[in-house]
Steps between C-alpha positions, in 0.01 A plus 500: 500500500667744746712333769350424840837450668803728499837351408787742545716502186861387526627612158403745231248394237325648200123560511278240336392759242743774388364820659489693172289225339232501767170652380394838628277473803147645482502859623236669708283750311569869551132589470293552816368165634131418488508396864745499793499290815723623785674202662607718792143495631330214680221485241741518207721214616195297607359529147798294378525274807839656570673435831825693521808375682842659540849412616839669499746370244874492563823478303706199607860422413555186296774344283578675175414322175764242422609674180536845658842663487736362767486820706129450566446233763157602623192680379144568623155351465153595624313312772226394496426432133133579534448545126452124462162371389322349798744646752382436856449840660253382766739595781550855376346816644144538379454853371155662495432665165475837676852454644674421171618860503664466839877540525698176498857392538770658713571781259811574295588206268192287554293237318153365566275238342124540462290206380137432418280307258247687287195316369310684226135534612206499262414843633762733645324766700234547233714421193443190281850359457442237232707576191664808649871582508623509861810693599672465838623844599741519796719785610768433761709771656765462373525206252322173434536174310170319447468125456179350360441125536867442567632700204659845473380617156790674326670548165849640441521844346122553495234610748468247782220610734590249772853631541608821672335790314676791666503688825151483653342409167214248466530151360199424274472136389237353272366189673452181302531464123330838439141445617376350826207279594327457835686245710845575356760493780820697518760437772672833559837555670629855524866548588518848651832684507602808699722722296699644339723221622826692444352813664384335821159649587408591857147366458307178443320280247149627422222358286345808336249344258350160437203473265347313212415701191247360255486591132250427226 
């Protein structure tokens, strides 16, 4: 069960499963989808009961891990940790679906959270969803990390669709265990990053695409 409360680590630790032994995550098909629902429209988000909320994320200084080299006294963490399952975002800015593409953040090195919950409908704008493969397709200018139900799906050394894919490239995540059923719920948290971080950009965070692709 993914954590519902963030506890900042105080020392280094190995992952529960060695990264190279984790199974390959399901990958989105490369064939054209049978049906697409645009979540950046009122009707598209409404089809999934999606209410979008957003908030700026910040880097905060904190103590270094206790087993860091002596020269390193401090390090940095992200606040808030909105990836957590059940995170309370009720006080955040409510973002109309049609404004997902609006510029956010102060520019330069900037981070922003977007959150919503998607509920698979029996019929998605004319498409019968039962037994279909559903792929969440998001494209953030410039990078994104995508959490689903409190987890960031990733495997070391192999394709990890939830992690940064490249400069202005889409993240395409298969939802669920491969096929979806009406009523399935997916809590989505998108960590949007303005970049390249080492080449400070004179622009902002932009959501370019947000859609659900269905495959048969």
